[in-house]
DSSP file (Angstrom, degrees, kcal/mol; ACC not computed):
  #  RESIDUE AA STRUCTURE BP1 BP2  ACC     N-H-->O    O-->H-N    N-H-->O    O-->H-N    TCO  KAPPA ALPHA  PHI   PSI    X-CA   Y-CA   Z-CA
    1    1 A M              0   0    0      0, 0.0    37,-0.1     0, 0.0    38,-0.1   0.000 360.0 360.0 360.0 129.0   -3.5    0.3    4.8
    2    2 A A        -     0   0    0      1,-0.1     2,-0.1    36,-0.1    33,-0.0  -0.387 360.0-100.6 -77.6 157.7   -1.2    0.2    7.8
    3    3 A L        -     0   0    0     28,-0.1    -1,-0.1    -2,-0.1     2,-0.1  -0.502  39.7-120.8 -77.0 151.0    0.9   -2.9    8.5
    4    4 A D     >  -     0   0    0     -2,-0.1     4,-2.1     1,-0.1     3,-0.3  -0.412  31.3 -96.6 -91.7 170.4   -0.6   -5.0   11.3
    5    5 A K  H  > S+     0   0    0      1,-0.2     4,-2.6     2,-0.2     5,-0.2   0.834 122.1  53.6 -61.3 -36.6    1.4   -5.7   14.5
    6    6 A D  H  > S+     0   0    0      2,-0.2     4,-2.2     1,-0.2    -1,-0.2   0.916 109.7  48.8 -65.5 -43.2    2.7   -9.2   13.2
    7    7 A E  H  > S+     0   0    0     -3,-0.3     4,-2.4     2,-0.2    -1,-0.2   0.891 111.3  49.0 -62.1 -41.7    4.1   -7.6   10.0
    8    8 A K  H  X S+     0   0    0     -4,-2.1     4,-2.5     2,-0.2     5,-0.2   0.939 111.6  48.6 -63.7 -47.9    5.8   -4.9   12.0
    9    9 A V  H  X S+     0   0    0     -4,-2.6     4,-2.6     1,-0.2     5,-0.2   0.899 111.8  50.1 -63.9 -39.5    7.4   -7.3   14.4
   10   10 A S  H  X S+     0   0    0     -4,-2.2     4,-2.3    -5,-0.2    -1,-0.2   0.924 113.1  46.1 -65.8 -43.7    8.6   -9.6   11.5
   11   11 A L  H  X S+     0   0    0     -4,-2.4     4,-2.2     2,-0.2    -2,-0.2   0.916 113.7  47.9 -62.0 -43.5   10.1   -6.6    9.7
   12   12 A I  H  X S+     0   0    0     -4,-2.5     4,-1.3     1,-0.2    -2,-0.2   0.933 113.2  49.7 -61.4 -48.4   11.8   -5.3   13.0
   13   13 A T  H  < S+     0   0    0     -4,-2.6     3,-0.2    -5,-0.2    -1,-0.2   0.912 113.1  45.9 -57.0 -47.3   13.1   -8.8   13.6
   14   14 A E  H  < S+     0   0    0     -4,-2.3    -1,-0.2    -5,-0.2    -2,-0.2   0.884 123.4  31.8 -66.7 -39.7   14.6   -9.2   10.1
   15   15 A Y  H  < S+     0   0    0     -4,-2.2    12,-0.2    -5,-0.1    -1,-0.2   0.350  85.1 124.1-108.5   3.4   16.3   -5.7    9.9
   16   16 A Q     <  -     0   0    0     -4,-1.3     3,-0.1    -3,-0.2     6,-0.1  -0.409  52.9-147.7 -68.5 144.1   17.3   -5.0   13.5
   17   17 A V  S    S+     0   0    0      1,-0.2     2,-0.3    -2,-0.1    -1,-0.1   0.858  81.5   3.1 -77.3 -40.0   20.9   -4.2   14.1
   18   18 A H  S >  S-     0   0    0     -3,-0.0     3,-2.5     1,-0.0    -1,-0.2  -0.930  91.0 -86.1-142.5 169.9   20.8   -5.8   17.7
   19   19 A T  T 3  S+     0   0    0      1,-0.3    -3,-0.1    -2,-0.3    -2,-0.0   0.679 124.0  38.2 -56.0 -28.4   18.3   -7.6   19.7
   20   20 A S  T 3  S+     0   0    0      2,-0.0     2,-0.4    -4,-0.0    -1,-0.3   0.196  87.1 127.8-107.6  14.9   16.6   -4.7   21.3
   21   21 A D    <   +     0   0    0     -3,-2.5    -5,-0.1     1,-0.2    -6,-0.1  -0.590  10.5 144.1 -75.1 121.6   16.7   -2.5   18.2
   22   22 A T  S    S+     0   0    0     -2,-0.4    -1,-0.2    -6,-0.1    -3,-0.0   0.369  73.2  40.6-132.1  -1.8   13.4   -1.0   17.0
   23   23 A G  S    S+     0   0    0      4,-0.1    -2,-0.1   -11,-0.0    -7,-0.0   0.156  71.8 127.8-138.7  22.9   14.5    2.4   15.7
   24   24 A S  S  > S-     0   0    0      1,-0.1     4,-2.5     4,-0.0     5,-0.2  -0.421  73.8-105.7 -74.3 157.4   17.7    2.1   13.8
   25   25 A P  H  > S+     0   0    0      0, 0.0     4,-2.5     0, 0.0     5,-0.2   0.836 121.2  56.9 -50.9 -37.6   17.8    3.6   10.2
   26   26 A E  H  > S+     0   0    0      2,-0.2     4,-1.8     1,-0.2     5,-0.2   0.960 111.9  39.6 -64.7 -49.0   17.6    0.0    8.8
   27   27 A V  H  > S+     0   0    0    -12,-0.2     4,-2.6     1,-0.2     5,-0.2   0.958 117.4  48.2 -66.9 -50.3   14.4   -0.8   10.7
   28   28 A Q  H  X S+     0   0    0     -4,-2.5     4,-2.5     1,-0.2     5,-0.2   0.901 110.4  51.9 -58.3 -46.4   12.8    2.6   10.1
   29   29 A S  H  X S+     0   0    0     -4,-2.5     4,-3.0    -5,-0.2    -1,-0.2   0.901 110.9  47.8 -56.5 -45.2   13.6    2.5    6.3
   30   30 A Q  H  X S+     0   0    0     -4,-1.8     4,-2.7    -5,-0.2    -2,-0.2   0.933 111.7  50.6 -65.9 -45.9   12.0   -1.0    5.9
   31   31 A L  H  X S+     0   0    0     -4,-2.6     4,-2.1     1,-0.2    -2,-0.2   0.928 113.5  44.5 -58.8 -43.3    8.9    0.1    7.8
   32   32 A L  H  X S+     0   0    0     -4,-2.5     4,-2.4    -5,-0.2    -2,-0.2   0.925 111.9  52.5 -62.0 -45.7    8.5    3.2    5.7
   33   33 A L  H  X S+     0   0    0     -4,-3.0     4,-2.3     1,-0.2    -2,-0.2   0.929 112.2  46.5 -56.2 -47.5    9.2    1.3    2.5
   34   34 A N  H  X S+     0   0    0     -4,-2.7     4,-2.1     2,-0.2    -1,-0.2   0.894 111.8  49.4 -58.9 -44.1    6.5   -1.3    3.4
   35   35 A E  H  X S+     0   0    0     -4,-2.1     4,-2.4     2,-0.2    -1,-0.2   0.881 112.4  48.8 -66.1 -40.8    4.0    1.4    4.3
   36   36 A S  H  X S+     0   0    0     -4,-2.4     4,-2.1     2,-0.2    -2,-0.2   0.878 110.1  51.0 -68.6 -38.2    4.7    3.2    1.0
   37   37 A I  H  X S+     0   0    0     -4,-2.3     4,-2.4     2,-0.2    -2,-0.2   0.909 111.7  48.8 -67.1 -44.3    4.3    0.0   -1.1
   38   38 A S  H  X S+     0   0    0     -4,-2.1     4,-2.0     1,-0.2    -2,-0.2   0.922 111.7  47.7 -63.7 -44.0    1.0   -0.7    0.7
   39   39 A L  H  X S+     0   0    0     -4,-2.4     4,-2.3     1,-0.2    -1,-0.2   0.860 110.5  52.8 -67.0 -34.8   -0.2    2.8    0.0
   40   40 A L  H  X S+     0   0    0     -4,-2.1     4,-2.5     2,-0.2    -2,-0.2   0.903 109.9  46.9 -64.7 -42.9    0.8    2.6   -3.6
   41   41 A I  H  X S+     0   0    0     -4,-2.4     4,-1.6     2,-0.2    -2,-0.2   0.877 114.0  48.3 -63.8 -37.9   -1.0   -0.6   -4.2
   42   42 A T  H  X S+     0   0    0     -4,-2.0     4,-2.0    -5,-0.2    -2,-0.2   0.869 114.0  45.8 -70.1 -40.6   -4.1    0.7   -2.5
   43   43 A S  H  X S+     0   0    0     -4,-2.3     4,-3.1     2,-0.2     5,-0.2   0.909 113.1  49.9 -68.3 -43.2   -3.9    4.1   -4.5
   44   44 A S  H  X S+     0   0    0     -4,-2.5     4,-1.7     1,-0.2    -2,-0.2   0.848 111.4  48.5 -73.1 -31.2   -3.3    2.2   -7.8
   45   45 A F  H  X S+     0   0    0     -4,-1.6     4,-1.9     2,-0.2    -1,-0.2   0.914 112.6  48.2 -73.6 -42.4   -6.3   -0.1   -7.1
   46   46 A T  H  X S+     0   0    0     -4,-2.0     4,-2.5     1,-0.2    -2,-0.2   0.945 110.9  51.0 -63.5 -47.3   -8.6    2.8   -6.2
   47   47 A F  H  X S+     0   0    0     -4,-3.1     4,-2.5     1,-0.2    -1,-0.2   0.892 107.3  54.3 -58.5 -38.1   -7.5    4.8   -9.4
   48   48 A T  H  X S+     0   0    0     -4,-1.7     4,-2.0     1,-0.2    -1,-0.2   0.901 110.0  46.5 -62.1 -42.0   -8.2    1.8  -11.5
   49   49 A I  H  X S+     0   0    0     -4,-1.9     4,-2.6     2,-0.2     5,-0.3   0.919 110.1  52.0 -65.4 -41.0  -11.7    1.6  -10.2
   50   50 A I  H  X S+     0   0    0     -4,-2.5     4,-2.6     1,-0.2     5,-0.2   0.931 110.4  49.3 -60.8 -45.3  -12.3    5.3  -10.6
   51   51 A I  H  X S+     0   0    0     -4,-2.5     4,-2.1     2,-0.2    -1,-0.2   0.896 111.7  49.8 -62.0 -41.1  -11.2    5.1  -14.3
   52   52 A R  H  X S+     0   0    0     -4,-2.0     4,-2.7     2,-0.2    -2,-0.2   0.920 111.3  47.5 -54.5 -52.4  -13.5    2.1  -14.9
   53   53 A V  H  X S+     0   0    0     -4,-2.6     4,-2.7     1,-0.2    -2,-0.2   0.870 112.6  48.9 -66.1 -36.4  -16.4    3.8  -13.4
   54   54 A A  H  X S+     0   0    0     -4,-2.6     4,-2.1    -5,-0.3    -1,-0.2   0.921 112.0  49.0 -67.6 -37.9  -15.8    7.0  -15.4
   55   55 A A  H  X S+     0   0    0     -4,-2.1     4,-2.3    -5,-0.2    -2,-0.2   0.923 112.5  48.3 -68.2 -42.4  -15.4    5.0  -18.6
   56   56 A C  H  X S+     0   0    0     -4,-2.7     4,-2.9     1,-0.2     5,-0.2   0.931 110.7  50.6 -63.0 -44.2  -18.7    3.2  -17.8
   57   57 A S  H  X S+     0   0    0     -4,-2.7     4,-2.1     1,-0.2    -1,-0.2   0.903 111.1  49.3 -61.4 -38.1  -20.5    6.4  -17.0
   58   58 A S  H  X S+     0   0    0     -4,-2.1     4,-1.4     2,-0.2    -1,-0.2   0.887 110.5  51.1 -68.5 -37.7  -19.2    7.8  -20.3
   59   59 A S  H  <>S+     0   0    0     -4,-2.3     5,-2.1     2,-0.2     4,-0.5   0.939 109.7  48.8 -60.7 -52.2  -20.4    4.7  -22.1
   60   60 A L  H ><5S+     0   0    0     -4,-2.9     3,-1.0     1,-0.2    -2,-0.2   0.875 108.0  55.0 -62.2 -37.3  -23.9    4.9  -20.6
   61   61 A A  H 3<5S+     0   0    0     -4,-2.1    -1,-0.2     1,-0.3    -2,-0.2   0.842 108.8  47.4 -63.6 -34.9  -24.2    8.5  -21.5
   62   62 A G  T 3<5S-     0   0    0     -4,-1.4    -1,-0.3    -3,-0.3    -2,-0.2   0.424 123.1-103.2 -87.3   0.2  -23.5    7.8  -25.1
   63   63 A G  T < 5S+     0   0    0     -3,-1.0    -3,-0.2    -4,-0.5     2,-0.1   0.430  78.7 129.3  93.4  -4.1  -25.9    4.9  -25.2
   64   64 A D      < -     0   0    0     -5,-2.1     2,-0.4    -6,-0.2    -1,-0.3  -0.442  62.3-114.1 -78.5 157.1  -23.4    2.1  -25.1
   65   65 A V              0   0    0     -2,-0.1    -1,-0.1     1,-0.1    -5,-0.0  -0.773 360.0 360.0 -90.0 138.4  -23.7   -0.8  -22.7
   66   66 A C              0   0    0     -2,-0.4    -1,-0.1   -10,-0.0   -10,-0.1   0.492 360.0 360.0 -86.0 360.0  -20.8   -0.9  -20.1
């Protein structure tokens, strides 16, 4: 999930080197870090759901109630 405009503006404002800075290494690394964290959280959540569905399917195939 991508950062929305307000989140990006907040990060740029917090980490900018000077008032018109939008592309310094400090700003870019923070934007990348936040995008990576967001992706990791989304991937982790999706993986958890897949594992639960697979476990439930295995239980149902064996006659157990999920």
